[in-house]
C-alpha positions in Angstrom: 0.2 0.3 -0.3 1.2 3.4 -0.8 1.5 6.5 1.4 0.2 10.2 0.7 3.5 11.4 0.4 4.1 8.6 -2.0 1.0 9.9 -3.4 0.6 13.6 -3.3 -1.2 14.8 -6.5 -3.8 12.0 -5.3 -3.7 13.4 -1.8 -4.1 16.6 -2.1 -7.1 16.0 -5.1 -8.9 13.5 -2.3 -8.3 15.8 0.6 -9.6 18.9 -1.2 -12.6 17.6 -3.4 -15.2 14.5 -3.0 -14.0 10.8 -3.5 -16.3 8.4 -5.0 -15.1 4.8 -5.1 -18.4 2.9 -5.4 -19.1 3.0 -9.2 -20.6 0.4 -10.8 -20.5 -0.4 -14.9 -22.7 -2.5 -16.4 -19.8 -4.1 -18.4 -16.6 -4.4 -16.8 -14.5 -2.9 -19.8 -13.8 1.0 -21.2 -15.5 3.8 -20.8 -17.8 4.3 -23.9 -20.0 0.5 -24.2 -20.6 1.9 -20.6 -22.0 5.2 -21.6 -24.2 3.3 -24.2 -25.9 0.9 -21.3 -26.9 4.2 -19.7 -28.7 5.6 -22.4 -29.8 2.1 -23.9 -29.4 -0.6 -21.6 -27.2 -1.8 -24.1 -23.9 -1.4 -25.7 -25.2 -1.8 -29.4 -22.4 -5.0 -29.3 -19.9 -1.9 -28.7 -16.9 -3.8 -26.8 -13.9 -1.2 -27.1 -13.4 3.0 -27.1 -14.5 4.0 -30.5 -12.3 5.9 -32.9 -12.0 9.2 -33.6 -13.5 8.6 -37.2 -16.0 6.2 -35.6 -17.5 9.2 -33.8 -17.4 11.1 -36.2 -19.4 9.2 -38.2 -21.9 8.7 -35.6 -22.2 12.4 -35.2 -22.6 13.1 -38.6 -23.5 11.1 -41.2 -25.4 7.7 -39.7 -25.8 8.2 -35.6 -25.6 4.9 -33.6 -28.7 2.8 -33.5 -29.7 0.4 -30.9 -31.6 -2.3 -31.4 -34.6 -1.5 -29.0 -34.1 2.0 -29.1 -32.4 4.4 -26.9 -33.6 6.4 -23.3 -34.3 9.4 -25.5 -35.8 7.3 -28.4 -38.5 6.1 -25.7 -39.0 10.0 -24.6 -39.9 10.7 -28.4 -42.1 8.2 -28.2 -44.2 9.1 -25.4 -44.0 12.8 -27.3 -41.5 14.1 -24.0 -39.6 17.3 -24.4 -37.0 19.1 -22.5 -36.6 22.2 -22.3 -35.0 24.2 -20.0 -34.4 21.0 -18.1 -38.0 20.6 -17.3 -40.4 17.7 -18.7 -43.3 18.7 -20.3 -46.0 16.3 -22.4 -47.9 17.3 -25.0 -51.3 18.6 -24.0 -53.7 20.1 -26.1 -50.9 21.0 -29.0 -49.3 23.1 -25.7 -45.2 21.6 -25.8 -43.0 22.8 -23.4 -42.1 23.3 -19.6 -45.1 23.9 -17.1 -46.4 27.0 -16.6 -45.2 28.3 -13.2 -46.3 27.5 -10.3 -48.2 24.0 -11.2 -45.6 21.5 -10.0 
């Protein structure tokens, strides 16, 4: 085990900021597949970190598809939108945040 003196930068960060050491991952692996699990309950078959070219393609040409859709697809199907941090369902053709004082 290393002493705080042997890890001065990490020790300083741990003393100054919150430390979360109980992280859980859906897939014991890299960041991108776990991000996909968070958004779609699936890694979409991805088991590696994508290249910059793959990310650029997803963002500009094809997007990234999930067999059963994503959280955002489900929200769209439910006709919910997010605006300014508030969720609102389409009621009588009006979409947007609920009127002030109604929550």
